[in-house]
BAMIMI-199596 format. One record per residue (C-alpha): x, y, z; residue number from 1; residue in one letter. Coordinates in steps of 0.1 Angstrom, whole numbers, plus 5000, padded with zeros to 4 digits. Layout:
# residues N
     xx     yy     zz    nr   rest
      X      Y      Z   NUM      A
...
//
This chain:
# residues 88
     xx     yy     zz    nr   rest
   3243   4151   7708     1      M
   3257   4180   7728     2      N
   3292   4189   7739     3      C
   3300   4173   7773     4      T
   3316   4205   7786     5      W
   3297   4235   7772     6      C
   3265   4217   7760     7      E
   3269   4233   7725     8      S
   3249   4215   7698     9      E
   3274   4227   7671    10      D
   3297   4196   7674    11      I
   3308   4169   7650    12      R
   3326   4136   7651    13      E
   3364   4137   7646    14      G
   3395   4120   7656    15      T
   3424   4128   7680    16      K
   3459   4115   7684    17      D
   3466   4107   7720    18      C
   3493   4093   7743    19      Y
   3480   4066   7766    20      W
   3496   4049   7796    21      V
   3497   4011   7792    22      M
   3480   3990   7819    23      P
   3513   3981   7835    24      D
   3518   4018   7843    25      G
   3554   4017   7830    26      R
   3551   4027   7794    27      S
   3531   4048   7770    28      T
   3519   4044   7735    29      V
   3507   4069   7709    30      R
   3472   4061   7696    31      L
   3463   4077   7663    32      L
   3429   4085   7650    33      E
   3410   4078   7682    34      V
   3373   4087   7677    35      P
   3366   4121   7693    36      A
   3343   4151   7695    37      I
   3351   4184   7677    38      D
   3336   4213   7695    39      C
   3343   4248   7682    40      P
   3343   4262   7718    41      S
   3361   4235   7737    42      C
   3383   4219   7710    43      G
   3387   4182   7703    44      T
   3384   4157   7731    45      Y
   3379   4119   7736    46      V
   3346   4111   7755    47      T
   3346   4091   7787    48      E
   3329   4061   7770    49      S
   3356   4061   7743    50      M
   3384   4064   7769    51      A
   3369   4033   7786    52      Q
   3369   4014   7753    53      K
   3406   4023   7748    54      V
   3415   4012   7783    55      E
   3397   3979   7779    56      E
   3413   3972   7746    57      A
   3448   3980   7759    58      L
   3442   3956   7788    59      Y
   3425   3928   7769    60      L
   3443   3928   7735    61      N
   3478   3918   7727    62      D
   3494   3949   7713    63      V
   3530   3937   7716    64      S
   3535   3935   7679    65      S
   3520   3970   7672    66      L
   3550   3990   7685    67      G
   3548   4023   7704    68      K
   3525   4041   7678    69      E
   3494   4026   7662    70      F
   3459   4035   7652    71      T
   3427   4030   7672    72      Y
   3416   4006   7644    73      E
   3447   3985   7648    74      A
   3441   3984   7685    75      L
   3406   3971   7681    76      T
   3418   3945   7656    77      R
   3446   3932   7678    78      A
   3441   3896   7690    79      P
   3426   3891   7725    80      R
   3449   3878   7752    81      I
   3436   3843   7759    82      T
   3457   3834   7790    83      K
   3438   3842   7821    84      S
   3459   3860   7847    85      Y
   3432   3854   7873    86      F
   3435   3816   7875    87      K
   3458   3799   7899    88      R
//
């Protein structure tokens, strides 16, 4: 695997603490230990595919009991929202 930005092969897996806007666009949460890439030239960053997984989990999982700060693992273990907002 290479760095997305500089194409360096000298990268390793790491984690990053991030702020994320909730799907409603009105609030943010702090996500801890999000899987990321550590590049000595570019720093630590979350890949596009991981960002997509976070976005989907925030949209599909019930995070109301997790507060404003929680780990990526807690996010992925949160129960799915079962009510369909698309039905009339």
